[in-house]
C-alpha positions in Angstrom: 97.2 105.1 119.3 95.5 102.0 120.6 97.5 99.3 122.3 101.1 100.1 123.3 103.9 100.9 120.9 107.5 102.0 121.3 108.9 104.8 119.1 111.0 102.4 117.2 111.2 98.7 116.2 114.3 96.6 116.3 115.7 96.0 112.8 112.8 95.6 110.4 110.4 94.0 112.9 107.3 95.9 111.8 105.2 92.9 112.7 105.6 93.8 116.4 103.0 96.6 115.6 100.5 94.2 113.9 97.8 94.9 116.5 98.4 98.6 116.9 96.4 101.3 115.1 96.9 105.0 115.1 94.6 107.0 117.3 94.0 109.7 116.4 94.4 109.2 112.7 96.8 111.5 110.9 96.1 113.8 108.0 97.1 111.9 104.8 98.1 113.5 101.5 97.7 111.4 98.4 99.9 112.6 95.5 98.7 111.4 92.2 101.3 111.7 89.4 99.6 112.3 86.0 100.5 112.9 82.4 97.8 113.1 79.7 95.6 110.3 81.0 92.2 112.1 81.6 90.1 108.9 81.7 92.4 107.0 84.0 92.8 110.1 86.3 89.0 110.4 86.5 88.7 106.7 87.5 91.4 107.1 90.2 89.8 110.3 91.6 86.5 108.5 91.9 88.2 105.7 93.8 89.9 108.2 96.1 86.5 109.8 96.9 85.2 106.4 97.9 88.0 105.7 100.4 86.9 104.6 103.9 89.4 107.0 105.4 87.8 110.1 107.1 87.3 112.6 104.3 88.4 115.6 106.4 91.7 113.9 107.0 92.3 113.1 103.3 94.0 115.5 101.0 94.3 114.7 97.3 96.9 116.4 95.1 97.1 115.8 91.3 100.7 116.5 90.2 100.7 117.0 86.4 103.9 116.5 84.4 103.1 119.0 81.7 100.1 117.4 80.0 98.9 119.2 76.8 95.7 121.2 77.4 93.7 121.6 80.5 93.6 119.1 83.3 90.2 118.8 85.0 89.9 117.9 88.7 87.1 118.3 91.3 87.0 121.5 93.4 88.3 119.6 96.5 91.3 118.3 94.7 94.5 120.3 94.5 96.1 120.6 91.1 99.8 121.5 90.6 101.5 121.4 87.2 105.0 121.7 85.8 106.1 122.4 82.3 106.5 119.6 79.8 110.3 119.0 79.6 110.1 115.3 79.0 109.5 112.5 81.5 110.0 114.0 85.0 108.1 111.7 87.3 110.6 112.2 90.2 110.2 116.0 89.9 106.5 116.0 89.7 106.1 113.8 92.7 108.3 116.2 94.7 106.1 119.1 93.4 103.0 117.3 94.7 104.7 116.8 98.1 105.5 120.5 98.3 101.9 121.4 97.7 100.6 119.0 100.4 100.1 119.3 104.1 99.6 115.8 105.4 101.7 114.0 108.1 101.7 110.9 105.9 102.3 110.8 102.2 100.7 108.3 99.9 101.8 108.1 96.2 99.7 106.8 93.3 100.0 107.0 89.6 96.9 108.3 87.6 96.3 104.8 86.1 96.5 103.0 89.4 93.1 102.8 91.1 92.8 102.1 94.9 90.3 99.9 96.5 88.2 101.6 99.3 90.4 100.4 102.2 93.7 101.3 100.4 94.7 104.5 102.2 93.8 103.3 105.6 95.8 100.0 105.2 98.8 101.5 103.5 99.3 104.4 105.9 98.8 102.6 109.2 102.4 101.8 109.8 103.8 105.2 108.7 101.3 106.8 111.1 102.6 104.7 113.9 106.3 104.6 113.0 107.8 107.6 111.1 110.5 105.3 109.6 108.1 102.9 108.0 107.9 102.8 104.2 105.0 100.7 103.0 104.3 99.3 99.5 100.8 98.0 98.5 99.7 95.3 96.2 99.5 96.5 92.6 97.1 94.3 90.7 96.3 94.6 87.0 93.1 94.7 85.0 91.9 95.9 81.6 89.4 98.7 82.3 88.7 99.5 78.6 85.0 100.3 78.1 84.2 100.5 81.9 82.7 103.7 83.1 85.1 105.6 85.4 82.6 106.0 88.2 82.2 102.2 88.5 83.5 101.0 91.9 86.9 99.5 91.3 86.3 96.1 92.7 83.3 95.7 90.4 85.2 97.2 87.4 88.1 94.7 87.9 85.8 91.6 88.2 86.4 89.3 85.3 89.0 91.7 83.8 92.0 90.7 85.9 95.4 90.4 84.2 98.4 88.5 85.4 100.3 89.9 88.5 104.1 90.2 88.2 105.3 86.8 89.5 108.7 88.2 90.6 107.0 90.5 93.0 104.6 88.0 94.4 107.4 85.5 94.9 109.6 88.0 96.7 106.9 89.2 99.0 106.1 85.6 99.9 109.8 84.7 100.4 110.5 87.7 102.6 107.3 87.4 104.6 106.0 90.7 103.1 109.5 92.3 103.5 109.8 91.4 107.2 113.1 89.9 106.1 114.1 92.8 103.9 117.8 93.4 103.0 119.9 96.0 101.2 118.5 94.9 97.8 114.8 95.0 98.8 114.6 98.5 97.2 113.7 96.5 94.1 110.3 95.6 95.5 109.2 99.1 96.5 107.0 100.2 93.6 106.5 103.9 93.3 102.9 103.8 92.2 101.8 102.2 95.5 104.0 103.5 98.3 103.5 105.5 101.5 105.8 107.1 104.1 105.9 109.8 106.8 106.5 113.4 105.7 109.3 113.6 108.3 111.2 110.7 106.8 110.6 111.9 103.2 111.9 115.4 104.1 114.9 114.0 106.0 116.1 111.8 103.1 115.4 114.5 100.5 112.6 113.3 98.2 113.0 111.8 94.8 116.2 112.4 92.8 115.1 114.8 90.0 118.0 113.9 87.8 116.0 110.8 86.8 114.4 111.9 83.5 113.4 108.6 81.9 111.1 105.7 82.8 112.0 103.7 85.8 114.5 103.7 88.7 113.6 106.8 90.6 111.5 104.9 93.1 114.3 102.3 93.6 117.0 104.9 94.2 114.7 106.7 96.6 113.8 103.5 98.4 117.5 102.6 98.8 118.2 106.0 100.4 115.3 105.5 102.7 116.5 102.1 103.7 120.0 103.3 104.3 118.6 106.1 106.5 117.1 103.4 108.7 113.7 102.9 107.1 111.5 100.0 108.0 110.1 98.3 104.8 106.8 96.5 104.8 104.5 95.1 102.1 100.8 95.5 102.9 98.9 93.0 100.8 95.5 94.3 101.9 96.3 97.7 100.3 95.2 96.9 96.8 95.4 99.3 93.8 94.5 98.2 90.3 96.8 99.3 87.4 94.9 99.8 84.1 96.8 97.5 81.8 99.6 94.9 82.1 103.0 95.1 83.9 105.4 97.4 82.0 107.6 94.5 81.0 104.7 93.2 78.9 104.0 96.5 77.1 105.1 97.6 73.7 108.4 99.5 73.7 109.7 97.8 76.9 112.4 95.2 76.9 116.1 94.6 77.3 117.3 98.0 76.3 115.1 99.7 78.9 116.0 97.2 81.6 119.7 97.6 80.9 119.5 101.4 80.9 117.7 101.4 84.3 120.3 99.0 85.8 123.2 101.1 84.6 121.6 104.3 85.8 121.5 102.9 89.3 125.1 101.5 89.4 126.6 104.7 90.8 123.9 105.1 93.4 123.6 101.7 94.9 127.0 100.1 95.8 125.8 96.9 97.5 126.7 93.4 96.3 124.4 92.3 93.5 123.6 95.9 92.4 127.0 97.5 92.0 129.7 96.8 89.4 131.8 93.8 90.2 135.2 95.3 89.3 134.7 98.8 87.7 135.5 101.7 90.0 132.5 103.2 91.9 132.5 106.7 93.3 130.2 105.4 96.1 131.9 103.6 99.0 130.2 100.6 100.5 132.7 100.2 103.4 134.8 102.8 105.2 137.7 101.6 107.4 139.2 104.1 109.7 142.5 103.3 111.4 143.3 105.5 114.4 146.7 106.0 116.0 150.2 106.0 114.6 151.6 102.9 112.9 154.6 101.7 110.9 154.6 102.0 107.2 154.9 98.2 106.9 151.8 97.6 109.0 149.8 100.3 107.1 150.8 98.7 103.8 149.8 95.1 104.7 146.6 96.3 106.3 145.6 98.3 103.3 146.6 95.6 100.7 144.7 92.9 102.6 141.6 95.2 103.0 141.4 96.0 99.3 141.9 92.4 98.3 138.8 91.6 100.3 136.9 94.8 99.6 138.1 96.4 96.3 135.6 99.3 96.6 136.4 100.2 100.2 137.9 103.4 101.5 140.7 103.3 104.0 141.3 106.4 106.3 144.7 106.7 107.9 144.3 109.2 110.8 148.1 109.4 111.3 148.4 111.0 107.9 151.0 108.4 106.6 150.3 107.0 103.2 153.4 107.5 101.1 154.0 103.7 100.9 150.6 103.2 99.4 151.5 104.9 96.1 148.7 107.5 96.0 145.9 104.9 95.8 142.7 107.0 95.6 141.0 104.7 98.0 143.4 105.7 100.8 142.3 108.9 102.5 143.6 111.1 105.3 140.1 112.2 106.4 136.7 110.7 106.0 134.8 113.9 105.3 132.2 113.4 102.6 132.3 109.5 102.8 129.1 108.1 104.1 129.5 104.4 103.6 126.9 101.6 104.3 129.3 100.1 106.9 132.0 101.8 108.9 134.8 99.7 110.5 136.7 101.6 113.3 140.2 100.2 114.2 142.7 101.1 116.8 145.3 98.7 115.5 146.2 97.5 112.0 144.7 94.2 111.0 145.3 91.7 108.2 142.6 89.7 106.4 144.1 86.3 105.6 140.8 84.7 104.6 138.2 87.2 103.4 135.2 84.8 103.2 133.8 85.4 106.7 134.3 89.1 107.0 132.9 89.8 103.5 129.8 87.9 104.4 129.5 89.8 107.7 129.8 93.2 106.0 127.3 92.2 103.3 124.7 91.3 106.0 125.3 93.9 108.6 122.2 96.1 109.2 119.9 93.9 107.2 118.6 92.0 110.2 118.4 92.9 113.9 122.2 93.4 114.4 123.5 96.8 113.5 126.8 96.9 115.3 129.5 94.2 115.7 132.3 94.3 118.2 135.0 92.1 116.6 137.5 90.2 118.7 140.2 87.6 118.0 140.4 84.2 119.8 142.3 85.8 122.7 139.6 88.5 123.1 141.7 91.3 121.7 139.7 93.9 119.8 139.7 93.8 116.0 137.6 96.9 115.8 133.9 97.9 115.7 131.7 97.5 112.6 128.6 99.6 112.4 125.9 99.9 109.7 124.7 103.3 108.5 121.2 102.1 109.3 122.1 101.7 113.0 123.9 105.0 113.1 121.0 106.9 111.5 118.4 105.3 113.8 120.5 106.2 116.9 120.9 109.8 115.7 117.2 110.1 115.1 116.0 108.6 118.4 118.9 109.3 120.7 119.1 105.6 121.6 121.0 102.6 120.2 118.1 100.2 121.0 116.7 100.1 117.5 119.4 97.6 116.5 121.2 95.0 118.5 125.0 95.0 119.2 126.8 91.7 119.0 130.3 90.5 119.9 131.8 88.0 117.4 135.1 86.1 117.3 136.6 86.8 113.9 137.4 84.1 111.4 140.3 85.0 109.0 141.0 88.4 110.5 144.0 89.0 112.8 145.9 91.8 114.5 149.1 92.7 112.7 152.4 92.9 114.5 154.1 96.3 114.2 156.8 94.9 111.9 155.1 92.4 109.5 157.3 90.9 106.8 156.2 92.8 103.6 158.2 90.5 101.3 156.3 87.5 102.8 153.0 89.2 102.3 153.5 90.3 98.7 155.2 87.1 97.8 152.5 84.9 99.3 154.9 82.8 101.4 155.4 82.4 105.1 152.6 81.6 107.6 150.6 83.9 109.8 153.6 84.3 112.1 155.1 86.5 109.5 152.4 89.0 110.0 150.6 88.4 113.3 
C-alpha cells in the first residue's frame, strides 16, 4: 500500500486512512443478487464491464434466486442459481460468496447500476483494513426506455428521482458514519456494501432464516459491528437504483415496516432497537461477580442491577443464588452468553442512581473507548466494563490498542458492605450507609 498504515484503526476512525491506497490492488468479487429482472441485470453487467478497476482483478458473480426460465450472462461472468423457494436474498448472497474467489466482496442488486469508479472507491477501505465495512451512495433514476448499454451517468441524466432523505441526513450528521454507533446498522444498505472476505467468513455471512423483504442486511451489519467492524459511508461510490426507494413503491408501507422491525427485535438488543420491557433472549449486558459473598449482598446487588438493566444477565461464580428465587437472568456460568458489554466485578456493588451507568453502558464501544476501569471516589475498584467490539478486536489483532481504556469515577454506583440491610433496600428507606 502507498503511504503508511497500521493494521487497525482506533474505534471507528477510518478517516486516518484517507490518503492511503492499496498497493497492490486486491482481487474483488462482485456478487449481483438477481430474480427475474433480465433487463435490469443486463444494464448492471454493462456497467460492471465499464469499471475503472483492473479487469483481471475483477470477478463478477450473478447469484440467481430461482428466476423462471434461463438467465443469460456473458462468458466471463459466473452464474450460480438456487431453487425458487420464495424470497431468499440472504441465501442467494451467501451462494454467490461461496462461488467467488476475491479477497474483497462487493454486493449489488441486479437493479442497482454502478458508476465507473464504484468498485475502486467502495473497496479501498476493505482492501486496507479487513474490518472495514463500506456502504456506497444509492441514487435513484427511472431508466424506462433507456438502452441497457447506455453509460449509466448518461442514462441517469435528467431522470433522477428523489434520494431517501433519512439516509442523506444521517450520513451528514455522522460525518459519513465516522461517528457510527450501535444503531448505525440501519444505514448499511445491502445493495451497495463491501467488506473483506476474512471478516465476512468470520462473522458467518447473511442469516438465511430471513425469507421476506428487508432486514437481512441490517442484522448482518449489526453482527459485523459487534465483531469490531469499522463502518464508513463512501459518497463517491455511486450506484443508481432503477426506480424509487422501496417506501414509495406499491405494496410497501406500515405492515412491511412493522414486520421488519419485529423480525429484528430478538437479534439486536440495543436501546432503541430492542423491546422496552418484554423479555429478550439476547443479553445486552453481562455482569460477572467473582468470589464468595453473603446472600444479602448478592440479593441487593442483583436487585439494583436489574432495576437499572432489566435485560442484563448476572453470573454468580460462587454458585449461590437461592435467595434470588430462580430468576432466569441469574446464572451460575456465562457459557453461551455473548453480551455487547461485560462488567467484571470482584465485590458486590449497588446502583443507587442508574442514570450515569446506564448511559455509560449504552455508549461503550461506540466511540474510541472500549474498556472502562470503574472506581469510586476513594479509588476503590468497582469493576471493569468492556465492550464486545474491543474484545473481538483484541482477539483478532493480539493487541488492545484498537480501542482506548479509560478510568472513570462512578456516579451513583457504590461498593456494598458485606451485610447490607435488605429491609432498608426493599422498603426504600435508609440512606447509603444502610448498604455501603
